[in-house]
Each structure stands twice: as structure tokens, then as C-alpha cells.
C-alpha positions as CSV (number, residue, x, y, z in Angstrom):
1,M,0.1,0.0,0.1
2,R,1.6,3.8,-0.6
3,F,0.8,6.3,1.9
4,I,0.5,9.4,0.3
5,A,1.9,12.0,2.9
6,Q,-0.9,15.5,3.6
7,R,1.2,18.7,3.8
8,T,0.0,20.6,6.7
9,S,-1.9,23.6,6.6
10,S,1.1,25.9,7.8
11,E,3.5,24.1,4.7
12,R,0.7,24.9,2.6
13,G,0.8,28.7,3.6
14,Y,-2.1,28.8,5.6
15,L,-1.8,29.6,9.1
16,S,-4.5,29.2,11.7
17,P,-5.4,31.9,13.9
18,V,-3.6,31.2,16.9
19,A,-0.3,30.7,14.7
20,F,-0.8,33.8,12.9
21,L,-0.8,35.4,16.5
22,R,2.3,34.0,17.4
23,R,3.8,35.0,14.4
24,K,3.3,37.8,14.9
25,A,4.3,38.0,18.3
26,G,7.7,37.3,17.8
27,G,7.8,35.0,14.9
28,A,11.0,34.9,12.4
29,S,11.2,38.0,11.7
30,G,11.3,39.4,15.3
31,A,8.6,42.2,14.9
32,Q,7.0,43.7,17.9
33,P,3.3,42.9,19.1
34,G,0.6,46.2,19.0
35,F,0.3,48.4,16.0
36,A,2.5,50.9,14.4
37,L,2.2,54.3,14.6
38,I,0.4,55.3,11.0
39,E,-1.9,52.9,12.0
40,L,-2.5,55.0,15.1
41,I,-2.7,58.0,13.3
42,I,-5.3,56.8,10.3
43,A,-7.3,55.1,12.9
44,L,-7.9,58.1,14.9
45,A,-8.1,60.6,11.8
46,I,-11.1,58.3,10.9
47,I,-12.7,58.0,13.8
48,G,-12.3,62.5,14.1
49,I,-14.3,62.4,10.1
50,V,-16.5,60.3,11.5
51,A,-17.2,62.2,14.5
52,A,-17.3,65.4,12.5
53,G,-19.8,64.2,10.3
54,V,-22.2,62.9,13.2
55,V,-21.6,66.1,15.5
56,G,-22.6,68.3,12.9
57,S,-26.0,66.1,11.8
58,V,-27.2,66.6,15.5
59,Y,-26.0,70.2,15.0
60,Q,-28.6,70.5,11.9
61,L,-31.0,68.9,13.1
62,L,-31.3,70.8,16.6
63,T,-31.3,73.8,14.2
64,A,-34.2,72.7,12.4
65,S,-36.1,71.9,15.4
66,R,-35.8,75.0,16.8
67,Q,-36.7,76.8,13.6
68,A,-39.9,74.9,13.2
69,N,-40.7,75.1,16.8
70,D,-40.0,79.3,16.7
71,Q,-42.4,79.1,13.1
72,Q,-45.3,76.8,14.8
73,Y,-45.1,79.6,17.8
74,V,-45.3,82.2,15.8
75,V,-48.2,81.5,13.6
76,T,-50.2,80.1,17.0
77,Q,-50.1,83.4,18.3
78,L,-51.2,85.3,14.8
79,R,-54.2,82.8,15.0
80,N,-55.1,83.5,18.0
81,A,-55.0,87.2,17.9
82,E,-56.8,86.8,14.6
83,L,-59.5,84.9,16.3
84,W,-60.2,86.9,19.7
85,M,-59.9,90.3,17.4
86,S,-62.4,89.2,14.8
87,R,-64.8,88.4,17.0
88,D,-65.1,91.5,18.9
89,A,-65.2,93.1,15.6
90,M,-67.6,91.5,14.5
91,M,-70.2,92.6,17.6
92,A,-69.0,96.3,17.4
93,V,-70.9,99.0,17.0
94,R,-68.3,101.4,17.7
95,L,-64.7,101.2,17.3
96,T,-61.7,103.3,17.2
97,Q,-60.7,103.9,13.7
98,T,-56.6,103.7,13.8
99,G,-53.6,103.1,15.9
100,F,-53.4,101.1,18.9
101,P,-54.9,100.9,21.5
102,L,-57.5,99.4,19.4
103,T,-61.0,99.4,21.2
104,F,-64.7,97.9,20.7
105,A,-67.9,98.4,21.8
106,W,-71.4,97.2,22.1
107,D,-74.6,97.4,23.8
108,I,-76.0,94.3,25.3
109,V,-79.8,92.4,23.8
110,D,-81.5,93.4,26.8
111,G,-80.4,96.8,27.4
112,T,-77.8,96.9,29.9
113,P,-74.8,99.1,29.8
114,E,-72.4,98.5,26.6
115,V,-69.6,95.9,26.0
116,V,-66.4,97.4,25.9
117,V,-63.2,95.7,24.6
118,T,-59.7,97.3,24.3
119,Y,-56.8,95.6,22.9
120,Y,-53.3,96.9,23.9
121,L,-49.6,96.6,22.9
122,D,-47.8,96.2,25.8
123,A,-43.4,96.4,25.5
124,T,-42.0,93.5,26.9
125,A,-38.2,92.9,27.1
126,S,-38.9,89.6,24.2
127,G,-41.1,92.3,22.3
128,S,-44.5,93.3,22.6
129,R,-47.7,91.2,23.3
130,L,-51.4,91.5,22.7
131,R,-53.3,92.4,25.8
132,R,-57.3,91.9,25.8
133,E,-59.4,93.9,28.2
134,V,-63.1,93.6,28.5
135,N,-65.0,95.9,30.6
136,R,-68.8,94.9,31.2
137,V,-70.5,96.8,33.9
138,G,-67.0,97.8,35.9
139,D,-66.0,94.4,35.7
140,L,-62.9,94.3,34.1
141,E,-61.2,90.8,32.8
142,T,-57.7,91.2,31.4
143,V,-56.1,88.1,29.1
144,I,-52.7,87.9,27.5
145,V,-54.0,87.0,23.5
146,A,-50.5,86.9,21.9
147,E,-47.1,87.3,23.0
148,G,-43.6,88.2,20.7
149,I,-45.8,90.9,18.4
150,N,-44.1,93.7,16.7
151,A,-45.1,96.8,17.6
152,D,-43.7,98.5,14.9
153,E,-44.7,96.2,11.9
154,S,-48.7,95.8,13.6
155,S,-51.5,98.2,12.9
156,Y,-54.9,98.7,12.1
157,L,-57.2,100.4,9.5
158,Y,-61.5,100.7,9.7
159,T,-62.7,102.0,6.5
160,P,-66.1,102.4,5.7
161,Y,-67.9,98.4,6.0
162,E,-64.8,96.4,7.2
163,L,-61.7,96.8,9.5
164,T,-58.4,95.6,8.1
165,V,-55.6,94.5,10.7
166,T,-52.1,93.8,10.3
167,L,-49.7,91.5,12.9
168,S,-46.3,91.1,12.9
169,A,-44.8,88.6,15.4
170,T,-41.4,87.1,16.0
171,S,-40.3,84.0,18.2
172,G,-36.1,83.1,17.9
173,S,-35.1,83.8,14.0
174,H,-38.9,83.8,12.8
175,T,-40.6,86.4,11.7
176,D,-44.4,86.4,10.2
177,T,-47.0,88.7,9.3
178,C,-50.5,88.4,9.6
179,T,-53.3,90.2,7.6
180,F,-56.7,90.1,8.0
181,V,-59.8,91.6,6.8
182,V,-63.4,91.7,9.1
183,Q,-66.9,92.8,8.4
184,P,-68.9,94.4,11.6
185,R,-72.2,92.8,11.7
186,T,-73.3,96.3,11.5
187,T,-73.3,98.9,8.4
188,A,-73.6,101.5,11.0
189,V,-70.6,101.6,13.0
190,E,-69.4,104.5,14.9
191,I,-66.3,106.0,15.0
192,M,-65.3,106.4,19.0
193,T,-62.3,108.7,19.8
């Protein structure tokens, strides 16, 4: 019978993982174990590039989120102001013609004295706020309708049969302007002085 000698994996040029590590640690070439300095520098450079990309992406995400929040806040404030002012303007039979404070007045149906609603632009550290005061027979009620209103860019004008209101608001880096037109319920609106 004839035996054929088989070559081991190391004779064929293949090394097991353990044999490879032993050779690397101190084999025939006498190399030191570990990484070369250039390998460490390259690894640190790759980690730095990846980290810079991650930090940039997180910053953009947070900035976009803040801008979206500012925009939503401004739109909410302007819509709230439009809702309150439109409702009061439709009830009015008397109002001031131009310039804040804006005052609306109407009589209650049962003949009791009038209701007077006045809108003020109050200056605050973060801009102006729109304040609504309701005076019903000596009972005074105050509500903050909107915040962040730009007093310099907000105005109103009453022309026969319609009230045009322009409000501007700012939050953070976002500014928005809203113009709305309201027709009072009566065509015989008196102008108050």
C-alpha cells in the first residue's frame, strides 16, 4: 500500500489564527506585537472624520427643530390674535378708527350698559404682547391674547364696512406677518375718539 503524505496547513502557506498571532508576536521576523504608529494615526483620523459628521448632523437637526418650533409658535400667536380680534370686531357697533389701542364697543341685547373691549400692545423684553381688556359694567377682565408681537409692524385701519388688521410676530429667528379683514355685523359702525 502506498501512503501519500499530506501537507499541514502551515506547509501550504495557511496559518491558523493562533499560529498567526504567535508568529506576529515574535516569529521569525522579530516584529514587535501591537500596532504601528501610522496605523494609530490613520485610525484616529477616521474616527475624527466620522465624529465631525455626526456632530454636524446633530447640530443641523437641533437647529431645524428650533426653527420649526419658532415658526409654529409665531403662527399660533397670530392665529390666536386673529380669532379674538375678529370675534370682537364682528360684535362691534362702535370702534376706534386707527392706531393702538384698538377699542370695540357694543350693547348687550337686554339693554344693560355696553361692553367695551380694548386691545393694547404692551412692550416686554421679548417684544410686545397683545393684551385684551374687557369692561362689562365695571367688571374688568384681562387676557394676554398673543406674545412676541412686533408693535412697529402691527397696525389696523377701519374703512367703511371693514376692519383691516396687520399683525407681525417674532420668535427666535422666525418672523411672520398676518393680515386679515373683518366686516362688522352692522354697517352703521360709529367711530369712537
